[in-house]
C-alpha positions in Angstrom: 47.9 -93.6 178.0 50.6 -93.7 175.0 51.4 -93.9 171.5 54.1 -94.4 170.0 55.4 -92.3 166.4 57.5 -93.6 164.3 59.5 -95.3 167.0 58.9 -92.0 169.3 56.9 -92.4 172.7 54.6 -89.8 173.5 53.0 -90.2 177.1 50.1 -89.3 179.5 47.3 -89.4 181.6 44.9 -87.3 178.7 45.4 -85.8 175.9 46.6 -82.4 177.6 49.3 -84.6 179.0 50.7 -86.5 175.9 50.8 -82.8 174.3 52.9 -81.3 176.4 54.8 -84.5 176.9 55.2 -83.9 172.8 56.2 -80.0 173.4 59.1 -81.0 175.9 61.4 -82.9 173.6 64.2 -81.0 173.0 66.3 -80.8 169.8 68.0 -82.1 168.2 65.0 -83.6 167.0 64.3 -85.7 163.7 61.8 -83.3 161.3 58.7 -84.5 161.2 58.7 -84.1 165.0 59.7 -81.0 164.7 57.1 -80.4 162.3 54.5 -81.9 164.5 56.0 -79.6 167.8 55.1 -76.7 165.0 52.1 -77.8 164.1 50.3 -78.6 167.4 51.5 -74.8 168.4 49.8 -73.2 165.6 46.2 -75.2 165.8 46.2 -75.2 169.3 43.7 -72.6 169.4 42.3 -73.4 166.6 41.2 -76.9 167.7 40.6 -75.5 171.2 43.9 -77.3 172.9 47.6 -78.2 172.2 45.7 -82.2 173.0 43.1 -81.6 170.8 45.5 -80.2 168.1 47.5 -83.2 168.5 44.9 -86.5 168.2 43.4 -84.0 165.2 47.0 -84.1 163.8 48.1 -87.5 163.5 44.5 -88.9 162.4 44.5 -87.0 159.7 48.4 -87.6 158.3 48.9 -91.6 159.0 51.5 -91.4 156.4 54.1 -89.1 158.0 52.9 -89.6 161.7 52.6 -92.9 161.5 51.6 -95.3 164.6 53.6 -98.0 165.3 51.6 -98.9 168.8 49.8 -97.5 171.4 47.8 -98.4 174.5 44.1 -99.4 174.4 43.0 -96.0 176.0 44.7 -94.3 173.6 42.7 -90.8 171.8 44.2 -91.9 168.8 41.8 -95.5 168.8 38.4 -93.6 168.7 
Protein backbone atom coordinates (compact mmCIF):
# COMPACT_ATOMS: atom_id res chain seq x y z
CA UNK A 1 0.00 0.00 0.00
CA UNK A 2 1.09 3.56 -0.45
CA UNK A 3 0.10 7.16 0.04
CA UNK A 4 1.53 10.25 -1.64
CA UNK A 5 1.59 13.27 0.64
CA UNK A 6 2.43 16.52 -1.11
CA UNK A 7 4.50 14.75 -3.82
CA UNK A 8 6.31 12.41 -1.37
CA UNK A 9 5.52 8.68 -1.40
CA UNK A 10 5.26 6.61 1.77
CA UNK A 11 4.81 2.89 1.20
CA UNK A 12 4.79 -0.44 2.99
CA UNK A 13 2.89 -3.71 3.36
CA UNK A 14 1.06 -2.36 6.43
CA UNK A 15 0.84 0.82 8.51
CA UNK A 16 3.91 -0.10 10.57
CA UNK A 17 6.04 -0.45 7.43
CA UNK A 18 4.62 2.84 6.16
CA UNK A 19 5.65 4.55 9.41
CA UNK A 20 9.11 2.96 9.16
CA UNK A 21 9.37 4.29 5.59
CA UNK A 22 8.54 7.80 6.82
CA UNK A 23 11.02 7.59 9.67
CA UNK A 24 13.85 6.44 7.33
CA UNK A 25 13.73 9.70 5.35
CA UNK A 26 16.84 11.68 6.18
CA UNK A 27 17.50 15.43 6.06
CA UNK A 28 17.32 17.65 4.21
CA UNK A 29 13.57 17.31 4.35
CA UNK A 30 10.76 19.72 3.69
CA UNK A 31 9.47 21.30 6.92
CA UNK A 32 6.11 19.50 6.96
CA UNK A 33 7.85 16.10 6.70
CA UNK A 34 10.13 16.93 9.61
CA UNK A 35 7.02 17.89 11.57
CA UNK A 36 5.31 14.61 10.66
CA UNK A 37 8.36 12.55 11.64
CA UNK A 38 8.60 14.33 14.98
CA UNK A 39 4.87 14.02 15.67
CA UNK A 40 4.82 10.31 14.79
CA UNK A 41 7.76 9.65 17.12
CA UNK A 42 6.17 11.66 19.93
CA UNK A 43 2.67 10.17 19.53
CA UNK A 44 3.56 6.52 18.83
CA UNK A 45 3.19 5.45 22.44
CA UNK A 46 -0.10 7.29 22.89
CA UNK A 47 -1.59 5.63 19.79
CA UNK A 48 -0.05 2.24 20.48
CA UNK A 49 2.30 2.22 17.48
CA UNK A 50 4.03 4.50 15.01
CA UNK A 51 1.74 3.26 12.23
CA UNK A 52 -1.43 4.16 14.11
CA UNK A 53 0.06 7.55 14.98
CA UNK A 54 0.89 8.16 11.31
CA UNK A 55 -2.67 7.39 10.21
CA UNK A 56 -4.22 9.54 12.96
CA UNK A 57 -1.93 12.51 12.34
CA UNK A 58 -2.41 12.55 8.57
CA UNK A 59 -6.18 12.16 8.88
CA UNK A 60 -6.25 14.77 11.64
CA UNK A 61 -4.68 17.55 9.57
CA UNK A 62 -5.66 17.16 5.90
CA UNK A 63 -4.49 20.69 5.09
CA UNK A 64 -0.94 20.18 6.35
CA UNK A 65 -0.67 16.53 5.22
CA UNK A 66 -2.54 16.74 1.92
CA UNK A 67 -3.00 13.37 0.25
CA UNK A 68 -2.31 13.63 -3.49
CA UNK A 69 -3.26 10.02 -4.21
CA UNK A 70 -3.17 6.60 -2.58
CA UNK A 71 -3.55 2.90 -3.22
CA UNK A 72 -6.94 1.19 -2.99
CA UNK A 73 -5.87 -0.55 0.22
CA UNK A 74 -4.58 2.63 1.85
CA UNK A 75 -5.40 2.92 5.57
CA UNK A 76 -6.21 6.59 5.01
CA UNK A 77 -9.41 5.66 3.16
CA UNK A 78 -11.01 4.05 6.21
